[in-house]
C-alpha positions in Angstrom: 0.2 0.3 0.0 1.6 3.2 -0.8 1.1 6.7 0.9 2.6 10.1 -0.1 4.7 12.0 2.8 3.6 15.7 3.1 5.8 18.7 2.9 5.7 18.5 6.9 6.9 14.9 6.9 3.5 13.4 7.8 2.1 9.9 6.1 -1.5 8.7 6.7 -1.7 5.2 7.6 -3.8 3.7 5.1 -7.3 2.8 6.5 -6.9 -1.1 6.0 -3.3 -1.2 8.2 -5.2 0.8 10.6 -8.2 -1.8 11.0 -5.8 -4.5 11.0 -3.6 -3.0 13.7 -6.4 -1.5 15.8 -4.9 1.6 15.3 -7.8 4.6 16.7 -6.7 8.7 16.7 -4.6 9.7 19.3 -2.9 5.9 19.3 0.7 6.1 20.0 3.0 4.2 17.1 6.5 3.7 17.0 8.9 3.3 14.0 11.5 1.1 14.2 14.5 0.7 12.2 15.0 -3.0 10.9 18.4 -2.6 8.7 16.9 -1.1 5.4 13.1 -1.6 6.4 11.1 0.4 8.5 8.4 -1.3 10.9 5.1 0.5 12.2 4.5 -0.9 16.0 1.0 -0.1 17.6 2.2 1.2 21.3 0.1 0.1 24.3 0.4 2.6 27.0 -0.8 2.0 30.5 -4.5 3.4 29.7 -5.0 0.6 27.3 -4.9 -2.1 30.3 -7.2 -0.6 32.6 -9.8 -3.0 33.4 -7.9 -5.9 31.7 -7.4 -7.7 35.0 -9.6 -8.4 37.6 -10.0 -7.1 40.7 -9.7 -9.7 43.9 -11.7 -6.9 45.7 -9.3 -7.8 49.0 -8.2 -3.9 49.6 -4.7 -4.8 50.0 -3.2 -2.5 47.4 0.6 -4.1 47.2 -1.5 -7.6 46.6 -3.9 -6.1 44.0 -0.9 -4.7 42.3 1.1 -7.9 42.7 -1.5 -10.0 41.6 -2.3 -7.6 38.3 1.2 -7.2 37.1 1.6 -11.5 37.2 -2.0 -11.9 35.4 -0.9 -9.3 32.9 2.4 -10.5 32.2 0.5 -14.1 31.3 -1.4 -12.1 29.0 1.3 -10.2 27.1 3.7 -13.4 26.8 0.7 -15.2 25.2 0.1 -12.4 23.1 4.0 -12.9 22.2 3.9 -16.5 21.1 
């Protein structure tokens, strides 16, 4: 898919790519150099993960935080497979 660079150095990400990568307005993307290629990566922020791990509800912040980190790590590792 072709896209044209504007005089300000801006490029429009084609609609099909945005759809496939679930890129929405105000999302962050990263351009990564890979030899003679440039890769576009959709960057997830902490805001994207809000509500992704269920609350155990015991009221202990430290335990909740440790539980959430462990649970989210498992989800991310599975996505990376």
